[in-house]
mmCIF file of the N, C-alpha and C atoms, coordinates in Angstrom:
data_MODEL
# 
_entry.id   MODEL 
# 
loop_
_atom_site.group_PDB 
_atom_site.id 
_atom_site.type_symbol 
_atom_site.label_atom_id 
_atom_site.label_alt_id 
_atom_site.label_comp_id 
_atom_site.label_asym_id 
_atom_site.label_entity_id 
_atom_site.label_seq_id 
_atom_site.pdbx_PDB_ins_code 
_atom_site.Cartn_x 
_atom_site.Cartn_y 
_atom_site.Cartn_z 
_atom_site.occupancy 
_atom_site.B_iso_or_equiv 
_atom_site.pdbx_formal_charge 
_atom_site.auth_seq_id 
_atom_site.auth_comp_id 
_atom_site.auth_asym_id 
_atom_site.auth_atom_id 
_atom_site.pdbx_PDB_model_num 
ATOM 1   N N  . MET A 1 1  ? -208.550 4.568   -86.609 1.00 0.00 ? 1  MET A N  1 
ATOM 2   C CA . MET A 1 1  ? -208.972 3.705   -85.580 1.00 0.00 ? 1  MET A CA 1 
ATOM 3   C C  . MET A 1 1  ? -208.253 2.356   -85.707 1.00 0.00 ? 1  MET A C  1 
ATOM 4   N N  . GLU A 1 2  ? -207.975 1.909   -86.663 1.00 0.00 ? 2  GLU A N  1 
ATOM 5   C CA . GLU A 1 2  ? -207.438 0.631   -86.992 1.00 0.00 ? 2  GLU A CA 1 
ATOM 6   C C  . GLU A 1 2  ? -206.046 0.509   -86.355 1.00 0.00 ? 2  GLU A C  1 
ATOM 7   N N  . HIS A 1 3  ? -205.339 1.733   -86.224 1.00 0.00 ? 3  HIS A N  1 
ATOM 8   C CA . HIS A 1 3  ? -204.120 1.600   -85.733 1.00 0.00 ? 3  HIS A CA 1 
ATOM 9   C C  . HIS A 1 3  ? -204.173 1.603   -84.045 1.00 0.00 ? 3  HIS A C  1 
ATOM 10  N N  . ILE A 1 4  ? -205.269 1.915   -83.488 1.00 0.00 ? 4  ILE A N  1 
ATOM 11  C CA . ILE A 1 4  ? -205.471 1.859   -81.952 1.00 0.00 ? 4  ILE A CA 1 
ATOM 12  C C  . ILE A 1 4  ? -205.980 0.359   -81.659 1.00 0.00 ? 4  ILE A C  1 
ATOM 13  N N  . ALA A 1 5  ? -206.643 -0.221  -82.507 1.00 0.00 ? 5  ALA A N  1 
ATOM 14  C CA . ALA A 1 5  ? -206.733 -1.783  -82.352 1.00 0.00 ? 5  ALA A CA 1 
ATOM 15  C C  . ALA A 1 5  ? -205.789 -2.419  -82.371 1.00 0.00 ? 5  ALA A C  1 
ATOM 16  N N  . LEU A 1 6  ? -204.769 -2.310  -83.371 1.00 0.00 ? 6  LEU A N  1 
ATOM 17  C CA . LEU A 1 6  ? -203.662 -3.163  -83.471 1.00 0.00 ? 6  LEU A CA 1 
ATOM 18  C C  . LEU A 1 6  ? -202.627 -2.617  -82.252 1.00 0.00 ? 6  LEU A C  1 
ATOM 19  N N  . ALA A 1 7  ? -202.591 -1.626  -81.789 1.00 0.00 ? 7  ALA A N  1 
ATOM 20  C CA . ALA A 1 7  ? -201.667 -1.116  -80.702 1.00 0.00 ? 7  ALA A CA 1 
ATOM 21  C C  . ALA A 1 7  ? -202.321 -2.032  -79.449 1.00 0.00 ? 7  ALA A C  1 
ATOM 22  N N  . ALA A 1 8  ? -203.791 -2.086  -79.296 1.00 0.00 ? 8  ALA A N  1 
ATOM 23  C CA . ALA A 1 8  ? -204.327 -2.665  -78.168 1.00 0.00 ? 8  ALA A CA 1 
ATOM 24  C C  . ALA A 1 8  ? -203.956 -4.245  -78.223 1.00 0.00 ? 8  ALA A C  1 
ATOM 25  N N  . LYS A 1 9  ? -203.990 -4.682  -79.405 1.00 0.00 ? 9  LYS A N  1 
ATOM 26  C CA . LYS A 1 9  ? -203.498 -6.279  -79.648 1.00 0.00 ? 9  LYS A CA 1 
ATOM 27  C C  . LYS A 1 9  ? -202.171 -6.547  -79.059 1.00 0.00 ? 9  LYS A C  1 
ATOM 28  N N  . PHE A 1 10 ? -201.235 -5.663  -79.267 1.00 0.00 ? 10 PHE A N  1 
ATOM 29  C CA . PHE A 1 10 ? -199.921 -5.800  -79.070 1.00 0.00 ? 10 PHE A CA 1 
ATOM 30  C C  . PHE A 1 10 ? -199.538 -5.591  -77.525 1.00 0.00 ? 10 PHE A C  1 
ATOM 31  N N  . LEU A 1 11 ? -200.174 -4.440  -76.953 1.00 0.00 ? 11 LEU A N  1 
ATOM 32  C CA . LEU A 1 11 ? -200.301 -4.433  -75.504 1.00 0.00 ? 11 LEU A CA 1 
ATOM 33  C C  . LEU A 1 11 ? -200.809 -5.429  -74.782 1.00 0.00 ? 11 LEU A C  1 
ATOM 34  N N  . ALA A 1 12 ? -201.926 -6.151  -75.331 1.00 0.00 ? 12 ALA A N  1 
ATOM 35  C CA . ALA A 1 12 ? -202.362 -7.040  -74.361 1.00 0.00 ? 12 ALA A CA 1 
ATOM 36  C C  . ALA A 1 12 ? -201.588 -8.357  -74.708 1.00 0.00 ? 12 ALA A C  1 
ATOM 37  N N  . ALA A 1 13 ? -200.876 -8.652  -75.716 1.00 0.00 ? 13 ALA A N  1 
ATOM 38  C CA . ALA A 1 13 ? -200.058 -9.872  -75.891 1.00 0.00 ? 13 ALA A CA 1 
ATOM 39  C C  . ALA A 1 13 ? -198.645 -9.387  -74.935 1.00 0.00 ? 13 ALA A C  1 
ATOM 40  N N  . GLY A 1 14 ? -198.270 -8.191  -74.904 1.00 0.00 ? 14 GLY A N  1 
ATOM 41  C CA . GLY A 1 14 ? -197.225 -7.896  -73.850 1.00 0.00 ? 14 GLY A CA 1 
ATOM 42  C C  . GLY A 1 14 ? -197.610 -8.221  -72.572 1.00 0.00 ? 14 GLY A C  1 
ATOM 43  N N  . LEU A 1 15 ? -198.698 -7.915  -72.166 1.00 0.00 ? 15 LEU A N  1 
ATOM 44  C CA . LEU A 1 15 ? -199.108 -8.098  -70.862 1.00 0.00 ? 15 LEU A CA 1 
ATOM 45  C C  . LEU A 1 15 ? -199.233 -9.786  -70.513 1.00 0.00 ? 15 LEU A C  1 
ATOM 46  N N  . CYS A 1 16 ? -199.555 -10.515 -71.648 1.00 0.00 ? 16 CYS A N  1 
ATOM 47  C CA . CYS A 1 16 ? -199.320 -11.987 -71.314 1.00 0.00 ? 16 CYS A CA 1 
ATOM 48  C C  . CYS A 1 16 ? -197.803 -12.473 -71.241 1.00 0.00 ? 16 CYS A C  1 
ATOM 49  N N  . ALA A 1 17 ? -196.948 -11.634 -71.701 1.00 0.00 ? 17 ALA A N  1 
ATOM 50  C CA . ALA A 1 17 ? -195.564 -11.922 -71.603 1.00 0.00 ? 17 ALA A CA 1 
ATOM 51  C C  . ALA A 1 17 ? -195.336 -11.636 -69.869 1.00 0.00 ? 17 ALA A C  1 
ATOM 52  N N  . PHE A 1 18 ? -195.789 -10.954 -69.362 1.00 0.00 ? 18 PHE A N  1 
ATOM 53  C CA . PHE A 1 18 ? -195.391 -10.605 -68.091 1.00 0.00 ? 18 PHE A CA 1 
ATOM 54  C C  . PHE A 1 18 ? -195.784 -11.934 -67.191 1.00 0.00 ? 18 PHE A C  1 
ATOM 55  N N  . SER A 1 19 ? -197.191 -12.624 -67.357 1.00 0.00 ? 19 SER A N  1 
ATOM 56  C CA . SER A 1 19 ? -197.393 -13.774 -66.768 1.00 0.00 ? 19 SER A CA 1 
ATOM 57  C C  . SER A 1 19 ? -196.499 -14.890 -67.210 1.00 0.00 ? 19 SER A C  1 
ATOM 58  N N  . MET A 1 20 ? -195.889 -15.097 -68.266 1.00 0.00 ? 20 MET A N  1 
ATOM 59  C CA . MET A 1 20 ? -194.914 -15.931 -68.659 1.00 0.00 ? 20 MET A CA 1 
ATOM 60  C C  . MET A 1 20 ? -193.523 -15.765 -67.992 1.00 0.00 ? 20 MET A C  1 
ATOM 61  N N  . LYS A 1 21 ? -193.413 -14.440 -67.508 1.00 0.00 ? 21 LYS A N  1 
ATOM 62  C CA . LYS A 1 21 ? -192.093 -14.307 -66.786 1.00 0.00 ? 21 LYS A CA 1 
ATOM 63  C C  . LYS A 1 21 ? -192.482 -14.609 -65.302 1.00 0.00 ? 21 LYS A C  1 
ATOM 64  N N  . ALA A 1 22 ? -193.498 -14.382 -64.728 1.00 0.00 ? 22 ALA A N  1 
ATOM 65  C CA . ALA A 1 22 ? -193.930 -14.828 -63.430 1.00 0.00 ? 22 ALA A CA 1 
ATOM 66  C C  . ALA A 1 22 ? -193.769 -16.348 -63.530 1.00 0.00 ? 22 ALA A C  1 
ATOM 67  N N  . ALA A 1 23 ? -194.156 -17.106 -64.432 1.00 0.00 ? 23 ALA A N  1 
ATOM 68  C CA . ALA A 1 23 ? -194.144 -18.611 -64.476 1.00 0.00 ? 23 ALA A CA 1 
ATOM 69  C C  . ALA A 1 23 ? -192.795 -19.067 -64.342 1.00 0.00 ? 23 ALA A C  1 
ATOM 70  N N  . ALA A 1 24 ? -191.880 -18.252 -65.019 1.00 0.00 ? 24 ALA A N  1 
ATOM 71  C CA . ALA A 1 24 ? -190.597 -18.732 -65.106 1.00 0.00 ? 24 ALA A CA 1 
ATOM 72  C C  . ALA A 1 24 ? -189.962 -18.458 -63.674 1.00 0.00 ? 24 ALA A C  1 
ATOM 73  N N  . GLU A 1 25 ? -190.300 -17.351 -62.944 1.00 0.00 ? 25 GLU A N  1 
ATOM 74  C CA . GLU A 1 25 ? -189.682 -16.912 -61.933 1.00 0.00 ? 25 GLU A CA 1 
ATOM 75  C C  . GLU A 1 25 ? -190.256 -18.379 -60.893 1.00 0.00 ? 25 GLU A C  1 
ATOM 76  N N  . GLY A 1 26 ? -191.345 -18.607 -61.125 1.00 0.00 ? 26 GLY A N  1 
ATOM 77  C CA . GLY A 1 26 ? -191.861 -19.551 -60.196 1.00 0.00 ? 26 GLY A CA 1 
ATOM 78  C C  . GLY A 1 26 ? -191.135 -21.089 -60.415 1.00 0.00 ? 26 GLY A C  1 
ATOM 79  N N  . VAL A 1 27 ? -190.818 -21.153 -61.611 1.00 0.00 ? 27 VAL A N  1 
ATOM 80  C CA . VAL A 1 27 ? -190.023 -22.777 -62.029 1.00 0.00 ? 27 VAL A CA 1 
ATOM 81  C C  . VAL A 1 27 ? -189.001 -22.578 -61.520 1.00 0.00 ? 27 VAL A C  1 
ATOM 82  N N  . SER A 1 28 ? -188.204 -21.558 -61.284 1.00 0.00 ? 28 SER A N  1 
ATOM 83  C CA . SER A 1 28 ? -186.767 -21.441 -61.016 1.00 0.00 ? 28 SER A CA 1 
ATOM 84  C C  . SER A 1 28 ? -186.785 -21.431 -59.392 1.00 0.00 ? 28 SER A C  1 
ATOM 85  N N  . LYS A 1 29 ? -187.875 -20.918 -58.648 1.00 0.00 ? 29 LYS A N  1 
ATOM 86  C CA . LYS A 1 29 ? -188.159 -20.888 -57.169 1.00 0.00 ? 29 LYS A CA 1 
ATOM 87  C C  . LYS A 1 29 ? -188.173 -22.561 -56.886 1.00 0.00 ? 29 LYS A C  1 
ATOM 88  N N  . ILE A 1 30 ? -189.095 -23.118 -57.620 1.00 0.00 ? 30 ILE A N  1 
ATOM 89  C CA . ILE A 1 30 ? -189.171 -24.296 -57.247 1.00 0.00 ? 30 ILE A CA 1 
ATOM 90  C C  . ILE A 1 30 ? -188.196 -25.242 -57.402 1.00 0.00 ? 30 ILE A C  1 
ATOM 91  N N  . TRP A 1 31 ? -187.317 -25.168 -58.451 1.00 0.00 ? 31 TRP A N  1 
ATOM 92  C CA . TRP A 1 31 ? -185.930 -25.809 -58.657 1.00 0.00 ? 31 TRP A CA 1 
ATOM 93  C C  . TRP A 1 31 ? -185.006 -25.603 -57.447 1.00 0.00 ? 31 TRP A C  1 
ATOM 94  N N  . ILE A 1 32 ? -184.855 -24.276 -56.968 1.00 0.00 ? 32 ILE A N  1 
ATOM 95  C CA . ILE A 1 32 ? -184.084 -23.803 -56.090 1.00 0.00 ? 32 ILE A CA 1 
ATOM 96  C C  . ILE A 1 32 ? -184.331 -24.555 -54.771 1.00 0.00 ? 32 ILE A C  1 
ATOM 97  N N  . THR A 1 33 ? -185.577 -24.448 -54.412 1.00 0.00 ? 33 THR A N  1 
ATOM 98  C CA . THR A 1 33 ? -186.258 -25.029 -53.038 1.00 0.00 ? 33 THR A CA 1 
ATOM 99  C C  . THR A 1 33 ? -185.908 -26.500 -53.435 1.00 0.00 ? 33 THR A C  1 
ATOM 100 N N  . LEU A 1 34 ? -186.180 -27.164 -54.305 1.00 0.00 ? 34 LEU A N  1 
ATOM 101 C CA . LEU A 1 34 ? -186.027 -28.731 -54.431 1.00 0.00 ? 34 LEU A CA 1 
ATOM 102 C C  . LEU A 1 34 ? -184.482 -28.971 -54.320 1.00 0.00 ? 34 LEU A C  1 
ATOM 103 N N  . ILE A 1 35 ? -183.459 -28.257 -54.729 1.00 0.00 ? 35 ILE A N  1 
ATOM 104 C CA . ILE A 1 35 ? -182.093 -28.592 -54.619 1.00 0.00 ? 35 ILE A CA 1 
ATOM 105 C C  . ILE A 1 35 ? -181.708 -28.194 -53.232 1.00 0.00 ? 35 ILE A C  1 
ATOM 106 N N  . GLU A 1 36 ? -182.198 -27.090 -52.796 1.00 0.00 ? 36 GLU A N  1 
ATOM 107 C CA . GLU A 1 36 ? -181.918 -27.044 -51.186 1.00 0.00 ? 36 GLU A CA 1 
ATOM 108 C C  . GLU A 1 36 ? -182.351 -27.998 -50.369 1.00 0.00 ? 36 GLU A C  1 
ATOM 109 N N  . THR A 1 37 ? -183.608 -28.432 -50.610 1.00 0.00 ? 37 THR A N  1 
ATOM 110 C CA . THR A 1 37 ? -184.179 -29.542 -49.726 1.00 0.00 ? 37 THR A CA 1 
ATOM 111 C C  . THR A 1 37 ? -183.362 -30.759 -49.821 1.00 0.00 ? 37 THR A C  1 
ATOM 112 N N  . VAL A 1 38 ? -183.071 -31.169 -51.033 1.00 0.00 ? 38 VAL A N  1 
ATOM 113 C CA . VAL A 1 38 ? -182.236 -32.213 -51.136 1.00 0.00 ? 38 VAL A CA 1 
ATOM 114 C C  . VAL A 1 38 ? -180.942 -32.307 -50.565 1.00 0.00 ? 38 VAL A C  1 
ATOM 115 N N  . GLY A 1 39 ? -180.286 -30.954 -50.727 1.00 0.00 ? 39 GLY A N  1 
ATOM 116 C CA . GLY A 1 39 ? -178.892 -31.021 -50.367 1.00 0.00 ? 39 GLY A CA 1 
ATOM 117 C C  . GLY A 1 39 ? -178.939 -30.925 -48.810 1.00 0.00 ? 39 GLY A C  1 
ATOM 118 N N  . ARG A 1 40 ? -179.976 -30.751 -48.118 1.00 0.00 ? 40 ARG A N  1 
ATOM 119 C CA . ARG A 1 40 ? -179.995 -30.633 -46.633 1.00 0.00 ? 40 ARG A CA 1 
ATOM 120 C C  . ARG A 1 40 ? -180.299 -32.125 -46.020 1.00 0.00 ? 40 ARG A C  1 
ATOM 121 N N  . ASN A 1 41 ? -181.320 -32.754 -46.911 1.00 0.00 ? 41 ASN A N  1 
ATOM 122 C CA . ASN A 1 41 ? -181.639 -33.988 -46.368 1.00 0.00 ? 41 ASN A CA 1 
ATOM 123 C C  . ASN A 1 41 ? -181.670 -34.989 -47.526 1.00 0.00 ? 41 ASN A C  1 
ATOM 124 N N  . PRO A 1 42 ? -180.710 -35.653 -48.068 1.00 0.00 ? 42 PRO A N  1 
ATOM 125 C CA . PRO A 1 42 ? -180.671 -36.504 -49.280 1.00 0.00 ? 42 PRO A CA 1 
ATOM 126 C C  . PRO A 1 42 ? -181.775 -37.864 -49.147 1.00 0.00 ? 42 PRO A C  1 
ATOM 127 N N  . THR A 1 43 ? -182.231 -38.034 -47.989 1.00 0.00 ? 43 THR A N  1 
ATOM 128 C CA . THR A 1 43 ? -182.978 -39.183 -47.796 1.00 0.00 ? 43 THR A CA 1 
ATOM 129 C C  . THR A 1 43 ? -184.571 -38.956 -48.183 1.00 0.00 ? 43 THR A C  1 
ATOM 130 N N  . VAL A 1 44 ? -184.971 -37.515 -48.367 1.00 0.00 ? 44 VAL A N  1 
ATOM 131 C CA . VAL A 1 44 ? -186.265 -37.321 -48.994 1.00 0.00 ? 44 VAL A CA 1 
ATOM 132 C C  . VAL A 1 44 ? -186.304 -37.082 -50.563 1.00 0.00 ? 44 VAL A C  1 
ATOM 133 N N  . LYS A 1 45 ? -185.326 -37.555 -51.174 1.00 0.00 ? 45 LYS A N  1 
ATOM 134 C CA . LYS A 1 45 ? -185.223 -37.135 -52.538 1.00 0.00 ? 45 LYS A CA 1 
ATOM 135 C C  . LYS A 1 45 ? -186.306 -37.510 -53.161 1.00 0.00 ? 45 LYS A C  1 
ATOM 136 N N  . LYS A 1 46 ? -186.879 -38.867 -53.170 1.00 0.00 ? 46 LYS A N  1 
ATOM 137 C CA . LYS A 1 46 ? -188.028 -39.371 -54.013 1.00 0.00 ? 46 LYS A CA 1 
ATOM 138 C C  . LYS A 1 46 ? -189.262 -38.545 -53.610 1.00 0.00 ? 46 LYS A C  1 
ATOM 139 N N  . ASP A 1 47 ? -189.424 -38.248 -52.253 1.00 0.00 ? 47 ASP A N  1 
ATOM 140 C CA . ASP A 1 47 ? -190.696 -37.563 -52.003 1.00 0.00 ? 47 ASP A CA 1 
ATOM 141 C C  . ASP A 1 47 ? -190.752 -36.093 -52.533 1.00 0.00 ? 47 ASP A C  1 
ATOM 142 N N  . VAL A 1 48 ? -189.452 -35.595 -52.464 1.00 0.00 ? 48 VAL A N  1 
ATOM 143 C CA . VAL A 1 48 ? -189.532 -34.214 -52.836 1.00 0.00 ? 48 VAL A CA 1 
ATOM 144 C C  . VAL A 1 48 ? -189.363 -34.068 -54.234 1.00 0.00 ? 48 VAL A C  1 
ATOM 145 N N  . ASN A 1 49 ? -188.891 -35.066 -54.963 1.00 0.00 ? 49 ASN A N  1 
ATOM 146 C CA . ASN A 1 49 ? -188.680 -34.735 -56.356 1.00 0.00 ? 49 ASN A CA 1 
ATOM 147 C C  . ASN A 1 49 ? -190.138 -35.073 -57.072 1.00 0.00 ? 49 ASN A C  1 
ATOM 148 N N  . ALA A 1 50 ? -190.965 -35.981 -56.482 1.00 0.00 ? 50 ALA A N  1 
ATOM 149 C CA . ALA A 1 50 ? -192.300 -36.145 -56.979 1.00 0.00 ? 50 ALA A CA 1 
ATOM 150 C C  . ALA A 1 50 ? -193.011 -34.907 -57.088 1.00 0.00 ? 50 ALA A C  1 
ATOM 151 N N  . PHE A 1 51 ? -193.134 -34.122 -55.716 1.00 0.00 ? 51 PHE A N  1 
ATOM 152 C CA . PHE A 1 51 ? -194.041 -32.864 -55.683 1.00 0.00 ? 51 PHE A CA 1 
ATOM 153 C C  . PHE A 1 51 ? -193.076 -31.833 -56.554 1.00 0.00 ? 51 PHE A C  1 
ATOM 154 N N  . GLY A 1 52 ? -191.845 -31.906 -56.590 1.00 0.00 ? 52 GLY A N  1 
ATOM 155 C CA . GLY A 1 52 ? -191.123 -30.721 -57.436 1.00 0.00 ? 52 GLY A CA 1 
ATOM 156 C C  . GLY A 1 52 ? -191.544 -30.809 -58.819 1.00 0.00 ? 52 GLY A C  1 
ATOM 157 N N  . LEU A 1 53 ? -191.775 -32.022 -59.403 1.00 0.00 ? 53 LEU A N  1 
ATOM 158 C CA . LEU A 1 53 ? -192.166 -32.320 -60.616 1.00 0.00 ? 53 LEU A CA 1 
ATOM 159 C C  . LEU A 1 53 ? -193.667 -31.707 -60.967 1.00 0.00 ? 53 LEU A C  1 
ATOM 160 N N  . ILE A 1 54 ? -194.335 -32.089 -59.992 1.00 0.00 ? 54 ILE A N  1 
ATOM 161 C CA . ILE A 1 54 ? -195.675 -31.767 -60.169 1.00 0.00 ? 54 ILE A CA 1 
ATOM 162 C C  . ILE A 1 54 ? -196.034 -30.107 -60.190 1.00 0.00 ? 54 ILE A C  1 
ATOM 163 N N  . GLY A 1 55 ? -195.122 -29.330 -59.232 1.00 0.00 ? 55 GLY A N  1 
ATOM 164 C CA . GLY A 1 55 ? -195.313 -28.195 -59.149 1.00 0.00 ? 55 GLY A CA 1 
ATOM 165 C C  . GLY A 1 55 ? -194.608 -27.303 -60.456 1.00 0.00 ? 55 GLY A C  1 
ATOM 166 N N  . PHE A 1 56 ? -193.662 -27.940 -60.959 1.00 0.00 ? 56 PHE A N  1 
ATOM 167 C CA . PHE A 1 56 ? -192.957 -27.664 -62.225 1.00 0.00 ? 56 PHE A CA 1 
ATOM 168 C C  . PHE A 1 56 ? -194.035 -27.702 -63.460 1.00 0.00 ? 56 PHE A C  1 
ATOM 169 N N  . ALA A 1 57 ? -194.692 -28.859 -63.547 1.00 0.00 ? 57 ALA A N  1 
ATOM 170 C CA . ALA A 1 57 ? -195.804 -29.047 -64.466 1.00 0.00 ? 57 ALA A CA 1 
ATOM 171 C C  . ALA A 1 57 ? -196.981 -27.964 -64.571 1.00 0.00 ? 57 ALA A C  1 
ATOM 172 N N  . ALA A 1 58 ? -197.475 -27.761 -63.060 1.00 0.00 ? 58 ALA A N  1 
ATOM 173 C CA . ALA A 1 58 ? -198.397 -26.551 -63.187 1.00 0.00 ? 58 ALA A CA 1 
ATOM 174 C C  . ALA A 1 58 ? -198.021 -25.412 -63.322 1.00 0.00 ? 58 ALA A C  1 
ATOM 175 N N  . THR A 1 59 ? -196.782 -25.099 -62.753 1.00 0.00 ? 59 THR A N  1 
ATOM 176 C CA . THR A 1 59 ? -196.384 -23.877 -63.055 1.00 0.00 ? 59 THR A CA 1 
ATOM 177 C C  . THR A 1 59 ? -196.055 -23.378 -64.579 1.00 0.00 ? 59 THR A C  1 
ATOM 178 N N  . GLU A 1 60 ? -195.514 -24.450 -65.346 1.00 0.00 ? 60 GLU A N  1 
ATOM 179 C CA . GLU A 1 60 ? -195.128 -24.362 -66.507 1.00 0.00 ? 60 GLU A CA 1 
ATOM 180 C C  . GLU A 1 60 ? -196.667 -24.305 -67.586 1.00 0.00 ? 60 GLU A C  1 
ATOM 181 N N  . ALA A 1 61 ? -197.447 -25.010 -67.034 1.00 0.00 ? 61 ALA A N  1 
ATOM 182 C CA . ALA A 1 61 ? -198.935 -24.713 -67.826 1.00 0.00 ? 61 ALA A CA 1 
ATOM 183 C C  . ALA A 1 61 ? -199.316 -23.410 -67.598 1.00 0.00 ? 61 ALA A C  1 
ATOM 184 N N  . ILE A 1 62 ? -199.311 -22.791 -66.690 1.00 0.00 ? 62 ILE A N  1 
ATOM 185 C CA . ILE A 1 62 ? -199.587 -21.286 -66.731 1.00 0.00 ? 62 ILE A CA 1 
ATOM 186 C C  . ILE A 1 62 ? -199.112 -20.636 -67.641 1.00 0.00 ? 62 ILE A C  1 
ATOM 187 N N  . ALA A 1 63 ? -197.570 -20.774 -68.114 1.00 0.00 ? 63 ALA A N  1 
ATOM 188 C CA . ALA A 1 63 ? -196.852 -20.094 -68.994 1.00 0.00 ? 63 ALA A CA 1 
ATOM 189 C C  . ALA A 1 63 ? -197.471 -20.533 -70.575 1.00 0.00 ? 63 ALA A C  1 
ATOM 190 N N  . LEU A 1 64 ? -197.799 -21.925 -70.613 1.00 0.00 ? 64 LEU A N  1 
ATOM 191 C CA . LEU A 1 64 ? -198.030 -22.345 -72.073 1.00 0.00 ? 64 LEU A CA 1 
ATOM 192 C C  . LEU A 1 64 ? -199.536 -21.723 -72.060 1.00 0.00 ? 64 LEU A C  1 
ATOM 193 N N  . TYR A 1 65 ? -200.439 -21.577 -71.182 1.00 0.00 ? 65 TYR A N  1 
ATOM 194 C CA . TYR A 1 65 ? -202.029 -20.932 -71.533 1.00 0.00 ? 65 TYR A CA 1 
ATOM 195 C C  . TYR A 1 65 ? -201.749 -19.450 -71.798 1.00 0.00 ? 65 TYR A C  1 
ATOM 196 N N  . ALA A 1 66 ? -200.670 -18.667 -71.224 1.00 0.00 ? 66 ALA A N  1 
ATOM 197 C CA . ALA A 1 66 ? -200.337 -17.310 -71.617 1.00 0.00 ? 66 ALA A CA 1 
ATOM 198 C C  . ALA A 1 66 ? -199.981 -17.189 -72.809 1.00 0.00 ? 66 ALA A C  1 
ATOM 199 N N  . LEU A 1 67 ? -199.242 -18.146 -73.228 1.00 0.00 ? 67 LEU A N  1 
ATOM 200 C CA . LEU A 1 67 ? -198.648 -18.159 -74.693 1.00 0.00 ? 67 LEU A CA 1 
ATOM 201 C C  . LEU A 1 67 ? -199.872 -18.294 -75.657 1.00 0.00 ? 67 LEU A C  1 
ATOM 202 N N  . VAL A 1 68 ? -200.416 -19.296 -75.403 1.00 0.00 ? 68 VAL A N  1 
ATOM 203 C CA . VAL A 1 68 ? -201.868 -19.555 -76.353 1.00 0.00 ? 68 VAL A CA 1 
ATOM 204 C C  . VAL A 1 68 ? -202.816 -18.439 -76.355 1.00 0.00 ? 68 VAL A C  1 
ATOM 205 N N  . ILE A 1 69 ? -203.078 -17.759 -75.275 1.00 0.00 ? 69 ILE A N  1 
ATOM 206 C CA . ILE A 1 69 ? -203.845 -16.655 -75.262 1.00 0.00 ? 69 ILE A CA 1 
ATOM 207 C C  . ILE A 1 69 ? -203.358 -15.407 -76.162 1.00 0.00 ? 69 ILE A C  1 
ATOM 208 N N  . ALA A 1 70 ? -201.983 -15.331 -75.719 1.00 0.00 ? 70 ALA A N  1 
ATOM 209 C CA . ALA A 1 70 ? -201.402 -14.281 -76.654 1.00 0.00 ? 70 ALA A CA 1 
ATOM 210 C C  . ALA A 1 70 ? -201.377 -14.536 -78.020 1.00 0.00 ? 70 ALA A C  1 
ATOM 211 N N  . LEU A 1 71 ? -201.143 -15.626 -78.454 1.00 0.00 ? 71 LEU A N  1 
ATOM 212 C CA . LEU A 1 71 ? -201.151 -15.927 -79.867 1.00 0.00 ? 71 LEU A CA 1 
ATOM 213 C C  . LEU A 1 71 ? -202.491 -15.883 -80.525 1.00 0.00 ? 71 LEU A C  1 
ATOM 214 N N  . ILE A 1 72 ? -203.754 -16.294 -79.752 1.00 0.00 ? 72 ILE A N  1 
ATOM 215 C CA . ILE A 1 72 ? -204.804 -16.051 -80.160 1.00 0.00 ? 72 ILE A CA 1 
ATOM 216 C C  . ILE A 1 72 ? -205.217 -14.659 -80.303 1.00 0.00 ? 72 ILE A C  1 
ATOM 217 N N  . MET A 1 73 ? -204.793 -13.786 -79.487 1.00 0.00 ? 73 MET A N  1 
ATOM 218 C CA . MET A 1 73 ? -205.234 -12.312 -79.682 1.00 0.00 ? 73 MET A CA 1 
ATOM 219 C C  . MET A 1 73 ? -204.368 -11.879 -80.628 1.00 0.00 ? 73 MET A C  1 
ATOM 220 N N  . LEU A 1 74 ? -203.232 -12.353 -80.881 1.00 0.00 ? 74 LEU A N  1 
ATOM 221 C CA . LEU A 1 74 ? -202.555 -11.641 -82.244 1.00 0.00 ? 74 LEU A CA 1 
ATOM 222 C C  . LEU A 1 74 ? -202.952 -12.115 -83.350 1.00 0.00 ? 74 LEU A C  1 
ATOM 223 N N  . PHE A 1 75 ? -203.456 -13.436 -83.670 1.00 0.00 ? 75 PHE A N  1 
ATOM 224 C CA . PHE A 1 75 ? -203.709 -13.877 -84.914 1.00 0.00 ? 75 PHE A CA 1 
ATOM 225 C C  . PHE A 1 75 ? -205.221 -14.258 -85.297 1.00 0.00 ? 75 PHE A C  1 
ATOM 226 N N  . VAL A 1 76 ? -206.058 -14.054 -84.307 1.00 0.00 ? 76 VAL A N  1 
ATOM 227 C CA . VAL A 1 76 ? -207.564 -14.404 -84.568 1.00 0.00 ? 76 VAL A CA 1 
ATOM 228 C C  . VAL A 1 76 ? -208.065 -13.089 -84.064 1.00 0.00 ? 76 VAL A C  1 
ATOM 229 N N  . GLY A 1 77 ? -208.863 -12.751 -85.183 1.00 0.00 ? 77 GLY A N  1 
ATOM 230 C CA . GLY A 1 77 ? -209.828 -11.312 -84.769 1.00 0.00 ? 77 GLY A CA 1 
ATOM 231 C C  . GLY A 1 77 ? -209.261 -10.034 -85.302 1.00 0.00 ? 77 GLY A C  1 
# 
């Protein structure tokens, strides 16, 4: 029975890794869009850069929350 609980812990931590992968894809999408937008219209760099950094921070926070939850599941309980 103990092996099943340990396997469930690792499976749950692996599922958290999927959300970190999604956050990484989101960050790359934000940077790609930011670069394309500035490339098309360089005069909007200041405005777009501020929104890009906010989006980057929010998306990266999701990955950090997933990492914390995964570590809690592995090492607590």
